[in-house]
PDBQT receptor file of N, H, CA, C and O in Angstrom, charges set to zero:
ATOM      1  N   UNK A   1       0.812  -1.180   0.000  1.00  0.00    +0.000 N 
ATOM      2  CA  UNK A   1       0.000   0.000   0.000  1.00  0.00    +0.000 C 
ATOM      3  C   UNK A   1       0.861   1.250   0.000  1.00  0.00    +0.000 C 
ATOM      4  O   UNK A   1       0.519   2.241  -0.646  1.00  0.00    +0.000 OA
ATOM      5  N   UNK A   2       1.958   1.212   0.709  1.00  0.00    +0.000 N 
ATOM      6  H   UNK A   2       2.235   0.407   1.234  1.00  0.00    +0.000 HD
ATOM      7  CA  UNK A   2       2.823   2.398   0.778  1.00  0.00    +0.000 C 
ATOM      8  C   UNK A   2       3.377   2.738  -0.600  1.00  0.00    +0.000 C 
ATOM      9  O   UNK A   2       3.440   3.913  -0.961  1.00  0.00    +0.000 OA
ATOM     10  N   UNK A   3       3.781   1.734  -1.376  1.00  0.00    +0.000 N 
ATOM     11  H   UNK A   3       3.730   0.779  -1.082  1.00  0.00    +0.000 HD
ATOM     12  CA  UNK A   3       4.294   1.974  -2.729  1.00  0.00    +0.000 C 
ATOM     13  C   UNK A   3       3.207   2.618  -3.591  1.00  0.00    +0.000 C 
ATOM     14  O   UNK A   3       3.480   3.549  -4.350  1.00  0.00    +0.000 OA
ATOM     15  N   UNK A   4       1.992   2.124  -3.471  1.00  0.00    +0.000 N 
ATOM     16  H   UNK A   4       1.770   1.368  -2.855  1.00  0.00    +0.000 HD
ATOM     17  CA  UNK A   4       0.848   2.651  -4.201  1.00  0.00    +0.000 C 
ATOM     18  C   UNK A   4       0.661   4.131  -3.874  1.00  0.00    +0.000 C 
ATOM     19  O   UNK A   4       0.495   4.951  -4.777  1.00  0.00    +0.000 OA
ATOM     20  N   UNK A   5       0.686   4.469  -2.602  1.00  0.00    +0.000 N 
ATOM     21  H   UNK A   5       0.820   3.803  -1.868  1.00  0.00    +0.000 HD
ATOM     22  CA  UNK A   5       0.520   5.857  -2.159  1.00  0.00    +0.000 C 
ATOM     23  C   UNK A   5       1.721   6.704  -2.582  1.00  0.00    +0.000 C 
ATOM     24  O   UNK A   5       1.552   7.852  -2.993  1.00  0.00    +0.000 OA
ATOM     25  N   UNK A   6       2.921   6.153  -2.486  1.00  0.00    +0.000 N 
ATOM     26  H   UNK A   6       3.058   5.220  -2.152  1.00  0.00    +0.000 HD
ATOM     27  CA  UNK A   6       4.123   6.882  -2.893  1.00  0.00    +0.000 C 
ATOM     28  C   UNK A   6       4.096   7.238  -4.376  1.00  0.00    +0.000 C 
ATOM     29  O   UNK A   6       4.699   8.227  -4.791  1.00  0.00    +0.000 OA
ATOM     30  N   UNK A   7       3.399   6.435  -5.171  1.00  0.00    +0.000 N 
ATOM     31  H   UNK A   7       2.910   5.631  -4.834  1.00  0.00    +0.000 HD
ATOM     32  CA  UNK A   7       3.267   6.695  -6.606  1.00  0.00    +0.000 C 
ATOM     33  C   UNK A   7       2.184   7.725  -6.916  1.00  0.00    +0.000 C 
ATOM     34  O   UNK A   7       1.870   7.963  -8.083  1.00  0.00    +0.000 OA
ATOM     35  N   UNK A   8       1.609   8.339  -5.877  1.00  0.00    +0.000 N 
ATOM     36  H   UNK A   8       1.864   8.146  -4.929  1.00  0.00    +0.000 HD
ATOM     37  CA  UNK A   8       0.632   9.395  -6.071  1.00  0.00    +0.000 C 
ATOM     38  C   UNK A   8      -0.815   8.938  -6.033  1.00  0.00    +0.000 C 
ATOM     39  O   UNK A   8      -1.723   9.737  -6.262  1.00  0.00    +0.000 OA
ATOM     40  N   UNK A   9      -1.038   7.681  -5.753  1.00  0.00    +0.000 N 
ATOM     41  H   UNK A   9      -0.300   7.031  -5.567  1.00  0.00    +0.000 HD
ATOM     42  CA  UNK A   9      -2.399   7.148  -5.684  1.00  0.00    +0.000 C 
ATOM     43  C   UNK A   9      -2.973   7.373  -4.285  1.00  0.00    +0.000 C 
ATOM     44  O   UNK A   9      -2.241   7.633  -3.331  1.00  0.00    +0.000 OA
ATOM     45  N   UNK A  10      -4.290   7.268  -4.188  1.00  0.00    +0.000 N 
ATOM     46  H   UNK A  10      -4.885   7.057  -4.964  1.00  0.00    +0.000 HD
ATOM     47  CA  UNK A  10      -4.946   7.456  -2.898  1.00  0.00    +0.000 C 
ATOM     48  C   UNK A  10      -5.789   6.239  -2.563  1.00  0.00    +0.000 C 
ATOM     49  O   UNK A  10      -6.346   5.588  -3.447  1.00  0.00    +0.000 OA
ATOM     50  N   UNK A  11      -5.874   5.945  -1.278  1.00  0.00    +0.000 N 
ATOM     51  H   UNK A  11      -5.421   6.474  -0.560  1.00  0.00    +0.000 HD
ATOM     52  CA  UNK A  11      -6.693   4.857  -0.752  1.00  0.00    +0.000 C 
ATOM     53  C   UNK A  11      -7.659   5.471   0.252  1.00  0.00    +0.000 C 
ATOM     54  O   UNK A  11      -7.255   6.270   1.097  1.00  0.00    +0.000 OA
ATOM     55  N   UNK A  12      -8.919   5.103   0.164  1.00  0.00    +0.000 N 
ATOM     56  H   UNK A  12      -9.247   4.454  -0.522  1.00  0.00    +0.000 HD
ATOM     57  CA  UNK A  12      -9.921   5.605   1.096  1.00  0.00    +0.000 C 
ATOM     58  C   UNK A  12     -10.609   4.430   1.778  1.00  0.00    +0.000 C 
ATOM     59  O   UNK A  12     -10.937   3.439   1.126  1.00  0.00    +0.000 OA
ATOM     60  N   UNK A  13     -10.825   4.533   3.067  1.00  0.00    +0.000 N 
ATOM     61  H   UNK A  13     -10.558   5.339   3.597  1.00  0.00    +0.000 HD
ATOM     62  CA  UNK A  13     -11.529   3.500   3.823  1.00  0.00    +0.000 C 
ATOM     63  C   UNK A  13     -12.974   3.935   4.023  1.00  0.00    +0.000 C 
ATOM     64  O   UNK A  13     -13.233   5.060   4.450  1.00  0.00    +0.000 OA
ATOM     65  N   UNK A  14     -13.895   3.066   3.722  1.00  0.00    +0.000 N 
ATOM     66  H   UNK A  14     -13.685   2.152   3.375  1.00  0.00    +0.000 HD
ATOM     67  CA  UNK A  14     -15.314   3.347   3.889  1.00  0.00    +0.000 C 
ATOM     68  C   UNK A  14     -15.669   3.240   5.366  1.00  0.00    +0.000 C 
ATOM     69  O   UNK A  14     -15.333   2.252   6.018  1.00  0.00    +0.000 OA
ATOM     70  N   UNK A  15     -16.342   4.249   5.890  1.00  0.00    +0.000 N 
ATOM     71  H   UNK A  15     -16.614   5.052   5.360  1.00  0.00    +0.000 HD
ATOM     72  CA  UNK A  15     -16.664   4.318   7.313  1.00  0.00    +0.000 C 
ATOM     73  C   UNK A  15     -17.405   3.108   7.841  1.00  0.00    +0.000 C 
ATOM     74  O   UNK A  15     -17.092   2.617   8.926  1.00  0.00    +0.000 OA
ATOM     75  N   UNK A  16     -18.385   2.616   7.093  1.00  0.00    +0.000 N 
ATOM     76  H   UNK A  16     -18.639   3.014   6.212  1.00  0.00    +0.000 HD
ATOM     77  CA  UNK A  16     -19.161   1.459   7.532  1.00  0.00    +0.000 C 
ATOM     78  C   UNK A  16     -18.270   0.231   7.693  1.00  0.00    +0.000 C 
ATOM     79  O   UNK A  16     -18.398  -0.512   8.666  1.00  0.00    +0.000 OA
ATOM     80  N   UNK A  17     -17.372   0.022   6.743  1.00  0.00    +0.000 N 
ATOM     81  H   UNK A  17     -17.268   0.626   5.953  1.00  0.00    +0.000 HD
ATOM     82  CA  UNK A  17     -16.457  -1.132   6.819  1.00  0.00    +0.000 C 
ATOM     83  C   UNK A  17     -15.538  -1.025   8.037  1.00  0.00    +0.000 C 
ATOM     84  O   UNK A  17     -15.280  -2.017   8.719  1.00  0.00    +0.000 OA
ATOM     85  N   UNK A  18     -15.052   0.174   8.298  1.00  0.00    +0.000 N 
ATOM     86  H   UNK A  18     -15.261   0.980   7.743  1.00  0.00    +0.000 HD
ATOM     87  CA  UNK A  18     -14.181   0.362   9.461  1.00  0.00    +0.000 C 
ATOM     88  C   UNK A  18     -14.945   0.131  10.759  1.00  0.00    +0.000 C 
ATOM     89  O   UNK A  18     -14.422  -0.500  11.678  1.00  0.00    +0.000 OA
ATOM     90  N   UNK A  19     -16.162   0.626  10.845  1.00  0.00    +0.000 N 
ATOM     91  H   UNK A  19     -16.586   1.139  10.099  1.00  0.00    +0.000 HD
ATOM     92  CA  UNK A  19     -16.958   0.454  12.063  1.00  0.00    +0.000 C 
ATOM     93  C   UNK A  19     -17.245  -1.018  12.328  1.00  0.00    +0.000 C 
ATOM     94  O   UNK A  19     -17.169  -1.466  13.473  1.00  0.00    +0.000 OA
ATOM     95  N   UNK A  20     -17.572  -1.773  11.288  1.00  0.00    +0.000 N 
ATOM     96  H   UNK A  20     -17.634  -1.409  10.359  1.00  0.00    +0.000 HD
ATOM     97  CA  UNK A  20     -17.836  -3.207  11.443  1.00  0.00    +0.000 C 
ATOM     98  C   UNK A  20     -16.608  -3.907  12.014  1.00  0.00    +0.000 C 
ATOM     99  O   UNK A  20     -16.724  -4.820  12.831  1.00  0.00    +0.000 OA
ATOM    100  N   UNK A  21     -15.439  -3.471  11.577  1.00  0.00    +0.000 N 
ATOM    101  H   UNK A  21     -15.345  -2.729  10.912  1.00  0.00    +0.000 HD
ATOM    102  CA  UNK A  21     -14.180  -4.084  12.020  1.00  0.00    +0.000 C 
ATOM    103  C   UNK A  21     -13.605  -3.415  13.259  1.00  0.00    +0.000 C 
ATOM    104  O   UNK A  21     -12.494  -3.733  13.684  1.00  0.00    +0.000 OA
ATOM    105  N   UNK A  22     -14.366  -2.480  13.842  1.00  0.00    +0.000 N 
ATOM    106  H   UNK A  22     -15.268  -2.221  13.497  1.00  0.00    +0.000 HD
ATOM    107  CA  UNK A  22     -13.944  -1.728  15.024  1.00  0.00    +0.000 C 
ATOM    108  C   UNK A  22     -12.550  -1.132  14.820  1.00  0.00    +0.000 C 
ATOM    109  O   UNK A  22     -11.653  -1.288  15.649  1.00  0.00    +0.000 OA
ATOM    110  N   UNK A  23     -12.404  -0.442  13.686  1.00  0.00    +0.000 N 
ATOM    111  H   UNK A  23     -13.133  -0.314  13.013  1.00  0.00    +0.000 HD
ATOM    112  CA  UNK A  23     -11.126   0.143  13.317  1.00  0.00    +0.000 C 
ATOM    113  C   UNK A  23     -11.332   1.623  12.986  1.00  0.00    +0.000 C 
ATOM    114  O   UNK A  23     -12.465   2.103  12.929  1.00  0.00    +0.000 OA
ATOM    115  N   UNK A  24     -10.243   2.327  12.773  1.00  0.00    +0.000 N 
ATOM    116  H   UNK A  24      -9.323   1.938  12.819  1.00  0.00    +0.000 HD
ATOM    117  CA  UNK A  24     -10.278   3.733  12.413  1.00  0.00    +0.000 C 
ATOM    118  C   UNK A  24      -9.421   3.937  11.172  1.00  0.00    +0.000 C 
ATOM    119  O   UNK A  24      -8.591   3.090  10.841  1.00  0.00    +0.000 OA
ATOM    120  N   UNK A  25      -9.618   5.040  10.498  1.00  0.00    +0.000 N 
ATOM    121  H   UNK A  25     -10.292   5.728  10.767  1.00  0.00    +0.000 HD
ATOM    122  CA  UNK A  25      -8.780   5.371   9.362  1.00  0.00    +0.000 C 
ATOM    123  C   UNK A  25      -7.364   5.679   9.821  1.00  0.00    +0.000 C 
ATOM    124  O   UNK A  25      -7.109   5.851  11.013  1.00  0.00    +0.000 OA
ATOM    125  N   UNK A  26      -6.459   5.744   8.874  1.00  0.00    +0.000 N 
ATOM    126  H   UNK A  26      -6.666   5.604   7.906  1.00  0.00    +0.000 HD
ATOM    127  CA  UNK A  26      -5.066   6.072   9.181  1.00  0.00    +0.000 C 
ATOM    128  C   UNK A  26      -4.567   7.083   8.153  1.00  0.00    +0.000 C 
ATOM    129  O   UNK A  26      -5.285   7.429   7.215  1.00  0.00    +0.000 OA
ATOM    130  N   UNK A  27      -3.350   7.548   8.332  1.00  0.00    +0.000 N 
ATOM    131  H   UNK A  27      -2.766   7.267   9.094  1.00  0.00    +0.000 HD
ATOM    132  CA  UNK A  27      -2.769   8.485   7.375  1.00  0.00    +0.000 C 
ATOM    133  C   UNK A  27      -2.672   7.841   5.993  1.00  0.00    +0.000 C 
ATOM    134  O   UNK A  27      -2.899   8.498   4.977  1.00  0.00    +0.000 OA
ATOM    135  N   UNK A  28      -2.337   6.564   5.964  1.00  0.00    +0.000 N 
ATOM    136  H   UNK A  28      -2.153   6.030   6.789  1.00  0.00    +0.000 HD
ATOM    137  CA  UNK A  28      -2.209   5.816   4.713  1.00  0.00    +0.000 C 
ATOM    138  C   UNK A  28      -3.567   5.547   4.074  1.00  0.00    +0.000 C 
ATOM    139  O   UNK A  28      -3.694   5.545   2.849  1.00  0.00    +0.000 OA
ATOM    140  N   UNK A  29      -4.570   5.321   4.898  1.00  0.00    +0.000 N 
ATOM    141  H   UNK A  29      -4.467   5.322   5.893  1.00  0.00    +0.000 HD
ATOM    142  CA  UNK A  29      -5.907   4.967   4.414  1.00  0.00    +0.000 C 
ATOM    143  C   UNK A  29      -6.948   5.698   5.260  1.00  0.00    +0.000 C 
ATOM    144  O   UNK A  29      -7.495   5.127   6.203  1.00  0.00    +0.000 OA
ATOM    145  N   UNK A  30      -7.225   6.968   4.923  1.00  0.00    +0.000 N 
ATOM    146  H   UNK A  30      -6.781   7.433   4.157  1.00  0.00    +0.000 HD
ATOM    147  CA  UNK A  30      -8.129   7.770   5.748  1.00  0.00    +0.000 C 
ATOM    148  C   UNK A  30      -9.594   7.366   5.611  1.00  0.00    +0.000 C 
ATOM    149  O   UNK A  30     -10.008   6.797   4.602  1.00  0.00    +0.000 OA
ATOM    150  N   UNK A  31     -10.352   7.669   6.631  1.00  0.00    +0.000 N 
ATOM    151  H   UNK A  31     -10.016   8.132   7.451  1.00  0.00    +0.000 HD
ATOM    152  CA  UNK A  31     -11.791   7.451   6.625  1.00  0.00    +0.000 C 
ATOM    153  C   UNK A  31     -12.412   8.326   5.548  1.00  0.00    +0.000 C 
ATOM    154  O   UNK A  31     -12.088   9.510   5.449  1.00  0.00    +0.000 OA
ATOM    155  N   UNK A  32     -13.292   7.764   4.747  1.00  0.00    +0.000 N 
ATOM    156  H   UNK A  32     -13.555   6.802   4.826  1.00  0.00    +0.000 HD
ATOM    157  CA  UNK A  32     -13.934   8.536   3.689  1.00  0.00    +0.000 C 
ATOM    158  C   UNK A  32     -15.430   8.652   3.946  1.00  0.00    +0.000 C 
ATOM    159  O   UNK A  32     -15.993   7.950   4.786  1.00  0.00    +0.000 OA
ATOM    160  N   UNK A  33     -16.047   9.541   3.213  1.00  0.00    +0.000 N 
ATOM    161  H   UNK A  33     -15.590  10.112   2.531  1.00  0.00    +0.000 HD
ATOM    162  CA  UNK A  33     -17.475   9.784   3.355  1.00  0.00    +0.000 C 
ATOM    163  C   UNK A  33     -18.157   9.574   1.998  1.00  0.00    +0.000 C 
ATOM    164  O   UNK A  33     -17.491   9.343   0.988  1.00  0.00    +0.000 OA
ATOM    165  N   UNK A  34     -19.472   9.657   1.988  1.00  0.00    +0.000 N 
ATOM    166  H   UNK A  34     -20.013   9.844   2.808  1.00  0.00    +0.000 HD
ATOM    167  CA  UNK A  34     -20.212   9.554   0.741  1.00  0.00    +0.000 C 
ATOM    168  C   UNK A  34     -19.818  10.702  -0.198  1.00  0.00    +0.000 C 
ATOM    169  O   UNK A  34     -19.776  10.519  -1.415  1.00  0.00    +0.000 OA
ATOM    170  N   UNK A  35     -19.533  11.868   0.354  1.00  0.00    +0.000 N 
ATOM    171  H   UNK A  35     -19.567  12.017   1.342  1.00  0.00    +0.000 HD
ATOM    172  CA  UNK A  35     -19.088  12.994  -0.464  1.00  0.00    +0.000 C 
ATOM    173  C   UNK A  35     -17.768  12.666  -1.150  1.00  0.00    +0.000 C 
ATOM    174  O   UNK A  35     -17.593  12.969  -2.330  1.00  0.00    +0.000 OA
ATOM    175  N   UNK A  36     -16.826  12.043  -0.416  1.00  0.00    +0.000 N 
ATOM    176  H   UNK A  36     -16.967  11.797   0.542  1.00  0.00    +0.000 HD
ATOM    177  CA  UNK A  36     -15.557  11.629  -1.011  1.00  0.00    +0.000 C 
ATOM    178  C   UNK A  36     -15.799  10.662  -2.170  1.00  0.00    +0.000 C 
ATOM    179  O   UNK A  36     -15.201  10.805  -3.236  1.00  0.00    +0.000 OA
ATOM    180  N   UNK A  37     -16.665   9.692  -1.962  1.00  0.00    +0.000 N 
ATOM    181  H   UNK A  37     -17.151   9.576  -1.095  1.00  0.00    +0.000 HD
ATOM    182  CA  UNK A  37     -16.973   8.705  -2.999  1.00  0.00    +0.000 C 
ATOM    183  C   UNK A  37     -17.550   9.392  -4.232  1.00  0.00    +0.000 C 
ATOM    184  O   UNK A  37     -17.158   9.089  -5.359  1.00  0.00    +0.000 OA
ATOM    185  N   UNK A  38     -18.469  10.306  -4.018  1.00  0.00    +0.000 N 
ATOM    186  H   UNK A  38     -18.788  10.552  -3.102  1.00  0.00    +0.000 HD
ATOM    187  CA  UNK A  38     -19.065  11.041  -5.129  1.00  0.00    +0.000 C 
ATOM    188  C   UNK A  38     -17.989  11.783  -5.919  1.00  0.00    +0.000 C 
ATOM    189  O   UNK A  38     -17.971  11.726  -7.149  1.00  0.00    +0.000 OA
ATOM    190  N   UNK A  39     -17.100  12.473  -5.224  1.00  0.00    +0.000 N 
ATOM    191  H   UNK A  39     -17.114  12.519  -4.225  1.00  0.00    +0.000 HD
ATOM    192  CA  UNK A  39     -16.045  13.232  -5.897  1.00  0.00    +0.000 C 
ATOM    193  C   UNK A  39     -15.102  12.319  -6.666  1.00  0.00    +0.000 C 
ATOM    194  O   UNK A  39     -14.669  12.666  -7.765  1.00  0.00    +0.000 OA
ATOM    195  N   UNK A  40     -14.778  11.161  -6.107  1.00  0.00    +0.000 N 
ATOM    196  H   UNK A  40     -15.130  10.879  -5.215  1.00  0.00    +0.000 HD
ATOM    197  CA  UNK A  40     -13.896  10.206  -6.782  1.00  0.00    +0.000 C 
ATOM    198  C   UNK A  40     -14.542   9.698  -8.066  1.00  0.00    +0.000 C 
ATOM    199  O   UNK A  40     -13.905   9.688  -9.119  1.00  0.00    +0.000 OA
ATOM    200  N   UNK A  41     -15.790   9.280  -7.985  1.00  0.00    +0.000 N 
ATOM    201  H   UNK A  41     -16.307   9.287  -7.129  1.00  0.00    +0.000 HD
ATOM    202  CA  UNK A  41     -16.493   8.742  -9.153  1.00  0.00    +0.000 C 
ATOM    203  C   UNK A  41     -16.681   9.823 -10.215  1.00  0.00    +0.000 C 
ATOM    204  O   UNK A  41     -16.546   9.557 -11.409  1.00  0.00    +0.000 OA
ATOM    205  N   UNK A  42     -16.989  11.026  -9.784  1.00  0.00    +0.000 N 
ATOM    206  H   UNK A  42     -17.099  11.243  -8.814  1.00  0.00    +0.000 HD
ATOM    207  CA  UNK A  42     -17.171  12.143 -10.720  1.00  0.00    +0.000 C 
ATOM    208  C   UNK A  42     -15.875  12.464 -11.454  1.00  0.00    +0.000 C 
ATOM    209  O   UNK A  42     -15.895  12.755 -12.650  1.00  0.00    +0.000 OA
ATOM    210  N   UNK A  43     -14.757  12.413 -10.752  1.00  0.00    +0.000 N 
ATOM    211  H   UNK A  43     -14.741  12.176  -9.780  1.00  0.00    +0.000 HD
ATOM    212  CA  UNK A  43     -13.457  12.776 -11.311  1.00  0.00    +0.000 C 
ATOM    213  C   UNK A  43     -12.861  11.676 -12.170  1.00  0.00    +0.000 C 
ATOM    214  O   UNK A  43     -12.289  11.964 -13.222  1.00  0.00    +0.000 OA
ATOM    215  N   UNK A  44     -12.979  10.431 -11.755  1.00  0.00    +0.000 N 
ATOM    216  H   UNK A  44     -13.443  10.197 -10.901  1.00  0.00    +0.000 HD
ATOM    217  CA  UNK A  44     -12.254   9.319 -12.366  1.00  0.00    +0.000 C 
ATOM    218  C   UNK A  44     -12.886   8.814 -13.653  1.00  0.00    +0.000 C 
ATOM    219  O   UNK A  44     -14.104   8.848 -13.823  1.00  0.00    +0.000 OA
ATOM    220  N   UNK A  45     -12.041   8.350 -14.545  1.00  0.00    +0.000 N 
ATOM    221  H   UNK A  45     -11.051   8.322 -14.407  1.00  0.00    +0.000 HD
ATOM    222  CA  UNK A  45     -12.560   7.657 -15.713  1.00  0.00    +0.000 C 
ATOM    223  C   UNK A  45     -12.726   6.168 -15.431  1.00  0.00    +0.000 C 
ATOM    224  O   UNK A  45     -13.424   5.463 -16.160  1.00  0.00    +0.000 OA
ATOM    225  N   UNK A  46     -12.070   5.689 -14.353  1.00  0.00    +0.000 N 
ATOM    226  H   UNK A  46     -11.503   6.262 -13.761  1.00  0.00    +0.000 HD
ATOM    227  CA  UNK A  46     -12.213   4.299 -13.904  1.00  0.00    +0.000 C 
ATOM    228  C   UNK A  46     -12.165   4.272 -12.377  1.00  0.00    +0.000 C 
ATOM    229  O   UNK A  46     -11.429   5.045 -11.765  1.00  0.00    +0.000 OA
ATOM    230  N   UNK A  47     -12.943   3.389 -11.768  1.00  0.00    +0.000 N 
ATOM    231  H   UNK A  47     -13.541   2.761 -12.266  1.00  0.00    +0.000 HD
ATOM    232  CA  UNK A  47     -12.965   3.230 -10.322  1.00  0.00    +0.000 C 
ATOM    233  C   UNK A  47     -12.838   1.747 -10.003  1.00  0.00    +0.000 C 
ATOM    234  O   UNK A  47     -13.518   0.918 -10.609  1.00  0.00    +0.000 OA
ATOM    235  N   UNK A  48     -11.977   1.412  -9.062  1.00  0.00    +0.000 N 
ATOM    236  H   UNK A  48     -11.425   2.085  -8.570  1.00  0.00    +0.000 HD
ATOM    237  CA  UNK A  48     -11.822   0.033  -8.604  1.00  0.00    +0.000 C 
ATOM    238  C   UNK A  48     -12.323  -0.049  -7.183  1.00  0.00    +0.000 C 
ATOM    239  O   UNK A  48     -11.903   0.730  -6.328  1.00  0.00    +0.000 OA
ATOM    240  N   UNK A  49     -13.218  -0.984  -6.921  1.00  0.00    +0.000 N 
ATOM    241  H   UNK A  49     -13.559  -1.617  -7.616  1.00  0.00    +0.000 HD
ATOM    242  CA  UNK A  49     -13.747  -1.180  -5.564  1.00  0.00    +0.000 C 
ATOM    243  C   UNK A  49     -13.724  -2.669  -5.250  1.00  0.00    +0.000 C 
ATOM    244  O   UNK A  49     -13.980  -3.502  -6.118  1.00  0.00    +0.000 OA
ATOM    245  N   UNK A  50     -13.418  -2.989  -4.017  1.00  0.00    +0.000 N 
ATOM    246  H   UNK A  50     -13.210  -2.312  -3.311  1.00  0.00    +0.000 HD
ATOM    247  CA  UNK A  50     -13.452  -4.394  -3.579  1.00  0.00    +0.000 C 
ATOM    248  C   UNK A  50     -13.759  -4.461  -2.117  1.00  0.00    +0.000 C 
ATOM    249  O   UNK A  50     -13.833  -5.552  -1.550  1.00  0.00    +0.000 OA
TER     250      UNK A  50
């Protein structure tokens, strides 16, 4: 993940997924919101989700 981020890419953690796992976002993978998702989809020509 660090190499991915070092190459200028971003990783976002979905709040619901983090809450289910009793976890929090981090500097490497910050907590995201529905607004973040909207902005990513609006901006990107491709989106990968898993």
